[in-house]
N, C-alpha and C positions, 0 to 999 in steps of 0.2 A: 547593522553589526558593527564594531569600533573591529579597528585593526587589531587582530591577532600575530604571537609569535611565526615561524614557522614551522609547519610541522610535515612527516611525514606520513601522506594520510592513508587506510588502507579500506577503497570500497567491499564487500560482494554487492555481487548483485547489481553489479553497476552498469550495467547494461541495458538494464531494463528501465521501465517508469519510473520511479525515483528514483533511483541509482543516475542514470545518467543525467537527470539534474542538477542532483549535487554534484560527482564530476568535475562538470561545468563550472557549477559556484567556487563551488574549495576552490579551479585550477586559477579563473579569475582574484579569490582573494592571495594567490601567490606562494596557494603546497602544494607540498608533490606530491600522486595521486593515482594509487597504483589499485584498480580496474579490477575484480576476480569474477566472471560468470563466467559458469554454463548452458551456458544460452539457450536452457529449455523448454520459457516459455519469452523468452529476448530475440532481439536477434544484433550482429552486432553492426545495422544498420546508423541504430539510435546513438552510435558512438565516432559512426565513423567520419565526421567530424575533428576529434582529440588525438586520431590514429593519429601522428607524426611530431605529435604538439614534447614537447626538448621534458615538459614534468609531465610525462601524464603515461605510462605500464600497462596493458593492455594483459591478463592473463588468464587460460580456457581450467579452469579448476571447477573442479563438484566440492562447496563443501565440503557434503558430509567425511572427504574427506581431510583427516589435520595436514596442515602448511605449513609450510616455516618462511617466517617474515619481518623484516627487520621495520616497524614502523612505530607511532608515536597514538595517534587517534585508530579503529577500525569503526562505522559504521559498519553493522551487517543486519544489511537488507535483502540479501537473500530471502525469498521462497515464493513459490508462484502468490499471486492474490487476490485472483479474480474465481469464482469458484467457476469459471470454466477449466480454469488452468489447474485450481489444484484437485477439481473431485474427478478429471482427467486421469489423474492418478495416484491415491491420494492417501496413500501408503508411504510414496513418495513424498509427500508436504509433512508426514508427521516426518521424516525421517528429518527430510532437512532443517524444518524449526526447533527437531530435538539438537540431535547431534549436530549438524551445522550451529548450534550456537553453545552447543559444547567446545567442539572446535576452535571456535576462534577466540568461547573465555578459555579454553585451555593458551591458545598464542598468548593473546590480553595478559595472562597472569606470564609467561612464560620471557615477554620481551618490555612487560610493564607496560600496555598499554594504554588506552583511554579506551572503552566501548562503549559506543553508541548501540539498543538495541528496539531495532523498529519491531514494535510490536501490533495491536490492535485492536479498534472502536470492536471486533470480535470477541473478544475476549471480556464481555459483559451476558453476551447470549443476547436474548431476546429481555431487553427490560422490564423489568416492575415500575424505574423512576426513571426518570425525564424532569432538566439532563442528569444527562452522569456522571457524578462529579470521581476522581479517582482513588476515594477511600471506597465505592462499591463494587463490591466482589462478583457481582454479575449471578444471568441464570440463564444456566448453561443446558442441552440435551451433550454426551459425552459421548454419543450412540446411534449422531444424527448423520444424515448424508454429508452436513460441512462441520461437522466434528474435527474431521483433520486438521486443519485447518484454525480453528476456536482453540483447540485444549491442546495441540501442539505450541499453540503462540503462548499458552500460559507456559505452560513449562517449561520455557526457554523467559519469563520471566522470576519462575525457580527457581529455575538454576543463574542470572541473572544475582539477585541479590543469595545464593550459595554463596559464589563465588566475589560476595563484596564481602560474604561474615567470612569465612575459613581462611581467605587466602587475601584479602585484604584488595579485589581487584575494584578499580576505579568503573563506577556504569555509568551508566544511561540508558533509562530509562522510557522511553516517548509509544504512549498510544495514539493510533494515529487514525482521523476518521476521514470517512470517502473522503478523495482525492480525485481531480480529472484535473485537462491537460492536456498541448501538444506532449504528442510521446506514448500518448494510450498504443494499446492494438487495435486495430482499427477490429475486429472478433474477438476480444476479451473477452464479453460479455458484459461488461459492468455496463449497468442503465446509463450512464452518457452515451459514455458509446453506443450501445445498439440506438440510444434514438435518433444522435444525429445521423448513422447511416442510413438509419430505416430512412430519417427525414431524407437527405439528399436524395437515396434513389426514390426518392416517391413514393415510396410503399407503407403499408397500413403502423402505425405506431406501436408495439406491444404489449402492453401494461396485466404484467401479473397482478390476482384481483382483481379488489374493486380502485386503486391507487390512492386509497386513499392510509396508504403505510408513512412514514417521513423520514428522507431525511437529509442531510446538514450536508455539503458538498463545497470542500475549500480547492481554490485552486493555486498547481502544483507550486509559482512561485509563491505565494503562500506562506504551502507547510513543508518546502524544502529550509526556508527561513525560517517558519519555529524547529528544525530539526539545528538547522543549525548552531540557533544561540542557546539548546538545550546541551549539546556538543561542549562548546567551549564558557558556560561559563560555573561557578564551582558552589551555587548555592543548594542546591538538588541537584538527586543524584533521579527524581521522579522517584515512581511513575509519574507522567508529568499527557494530559491529552492536548495535542494538538489538530484541530478541526475548527469549522467553521459553525458556529451556532445559534446560527441561521436556519430558520426548520424551509424546506418545501417538501406538500406531497411531489407520488413518483405523480400524478397528473400534474398540477402545475409545472414541472419542468418537462413535460411531456408537451405542452401548449407551448411553454416559453420557448421548446424547439421549434415546433415549428413554422412560431412566426417570424422567427430567425432564422433558419432556412431560409420561409417562401414559399416554404410545402408545400403539398394539395391533402398530405400524408393522411387516416383519418387514426383514429387512435380505436381501439377490440381490447377485446379483458376477456384473461386466459387462467388457467387456476395458478391460484401461489403456491413457491417451491416451498422445500421443505426448511424448516427453522430458518423463512426467512422473517430476520424480525418489524417488528409491523415501528417500531422507533427509533433512529436516532437520533440524539443532539451531544451532543458535549459543551461540560461545564468547565468553560479554559481560566478559570482564578486562577488559577495555581501557573499558569504560561503567561496570563499576566503578570502576578504579582514577581515571580521569580527571570524569566525571559522580558520581561517588557512587548510580549509579540499577542500581537490579536490578529486576524486577515487584513487581509488592507482591499483583496479584487470582491466584487458583489458576481454572485451569481450571472449578472448578463451580462457585464462586459466579462466574463472569464470562459467565456459559451463560445462569443464573437471568435476570440481568438480559437476555440477548442475548434471548429465547426471550418474557418481556414484555414489550421492545422489537417482535416479530411481530407477537404474538399481536395486541397494538392496531394497527396498522397498516390501513391503508384501502387492500384490494389495486387497487385498479379506479386510485388514483394512476397502479399506473406500469406497464409496459408491459412485456410477457415481450420474452426475447434474439428479435430478427432471425434466421432459421436460421446457426447458423452452423458452427466447422469440431470447438469446442475439444473436444468428445471422440473423433474423428477420429486415429488413432498415422498417427504418418509413414509408417508401413510401407501404413500406408490410401490414406495416401495418394497416396504412387506403383503400389500399383495399379490406383487408379482412373483417371491418368493414360498407365497401362497402356491399360486398357480398352477 
């Protein structure tokens, strides 16, 4: 990334998986960073190494409450982002996506800051076309078990463009596809995490469905680079897909993880959860054109680094998830209500 003039940057969700990596990169670039987080799904330990840095400040705050803070750039990353986390409290998930975005856009309007909204590939729902270009409107269920996240993020994009049209707020919208790497929560329920944790423990690896559903996995350093490039350029507001167009089936991922861990785990198959997309693959033509960005780190290299991170973790410091419905299908949900 070309060097840029000094900025005061606010990162909401700054102690989360992506947020903490972003804070580190911004400090390394010489900027001043304020991290806002309420630690709903993250730990302070994620950014323990930054506390005491002369250009870093940590504020415990929930973005669903307004905040007054002078800054030049805002990265709005705050939101539970894995099914285990966002289905634990679905109403709060919608609230943080919608009211959180509204509060941050209001702040950007008042202090004339540029704001990057972390959106998601989930806004495409279960897509009928692949790869998904930014022009695709999506195929989304409004009343499923994961709609709180998908629809909340769709509304936050709507708010961004309305704030731009009504108040000339400088916006950047990033549609982030599956990202993995060091800093992930060991019990976040994401597929990469599950497979690595199960393989390290020598347990059977659980695949939901037949394993033929595809995902594209971007290593965290690549994703963060894409977000920074989007924020620090002036050609496009987005939305821009940030993801890795190399597609793998979930079964292939499980096999690679078992091989890299050197584990004796076997693969077992369970029913597919509700609204789980069959295909996820970004069309990154725009990211290449406007940001001169594409992922550099391929799956094996990234997984090797991620496995090292999980091997070294002290699991006593992490809570297992509370009972949740992330693996309940929408049909099971309806049947349970009838019973």
